[in-house]
C-alpha positions in Angstrom: 1.7 6.8 -22.7 0.3 3.5 -23.9 2.7 1.2 -25.8 1.0 -0.7 -28.6 2.9 -3.3 -30.7 1.8 -5.8 -33.4 2.0 -9.5 -32.5 4.8 -10.1 -34.9 7.1 -7.9 -32.6 6.8 -10.6 -29.9 9.9 -12.1 -31.4 11.8 -9.2 -29.8 11.4 -10.6 -26.2 14.4 -8.8 -24.7 13.3 -5.4 -26.0 9.7 -5.9 -24.9 10.9 -7.0 -21.4 13.1 -3.9 -21.1 10.2 -1.7 -22.2 7.8 -3.2 -19.7 10.2 -2.7 -16.9 11.3 0.8 -17.9 7.9 2.1 -18.5 6.1 0.4 -15.7 3.0 0.4 -18.0 1.2 -2.4 -19.8 2.1 -3.1 -23.4 -0.9 -3.7 -25.7 -0.4 -6.3 -28.4 -2.6 -6.2 -31.5 -3.4 -8.9 -34.0 -4.8 -8.0 -37.4 -5.2 -4.5 -36.1 -7.3 -5.4 -33.1 -6.4 -5.7 -29.4 -5.4 -9.2 -28.5 -3.2 -9.3 -25.4 -1.6 -7.2 -22.7 2.0 -7.7 -21.4 3.4 -6.1 -18.2 6.2 -6.6 -15.8 5.7 -8.8 -12.7 6.2 -5.7 -10.5 3.4 -3.8 -12.4 1.2 -6.8 -12.3 1.6 -7.3 -8.5 1.0 -3.5 -7.9 -2.1 -3.6 -10.1 -3.4 -6.7 -8.3 -2.8 -5.2 -4.9 -4.6 -2.0 -5.9 -7.5 -3.9 -7.3 -7.8 -5.8 -4.0 -8.0 -2.5 -2.1 -10.6 -1.1 -4.5 -12.7 -4.2 -4.3 -12.6 -4.2 -0.4 -13.7 -0.5 -0.4 -16.5 -1.2 -2.9 -17.6 -4.2 -0.7 -17.6 -2.0 2.4 -19.6 0.7 0.7 -22.2 -1.9 -0.3 -22.3 -3.2 3.2 -23.0 0.3 4.6 -25.7 0.9 1.9 -27.3 -2.4 3.1 -27.4 -1.3 6.7 -24.1 -2.2 8.2 -22.8 0.2 10.8 -19.5 1.9 9.9 -16.6 1.4 12.3 -15.2 4.6 13.8 -11.8 5.5 12.4 -10.2 5.4 15.8 -11.3 1.8 16.2 -10.0 0.9 12.8 -6.5 2.2 13.6 -6.6 0.5 17.0 -7.4 -2.8 15.3 -4.7 -2.3 12.6 -2.1 -1.4 15.3 -3.0 -4.5 17.4 -2.9 -6.7 14.3 0.3 -5.4 12.7 2.3 -3.9 15.6 5.8 -5.3 15.7 5.7 -6.7 12.2 
């Protein structure tokens, strides 16, 4: 469930930090009744950033295939990944 707080509540830093960490969700901050900022824990931010990188890579790959690039067979993909990351 979305957490929405007015900007005046930013004085409650410890409570907001605890909420961000416990919920794992962004906290939306309003100013004069309108959306102004979003606060989230570092863990949530890093997870979100990593997920966006994956989605962007997938979207880029789809565009490349639409523009004529030949897809790589899945077996080759796994071979490349294993060669790159084996032993890490």
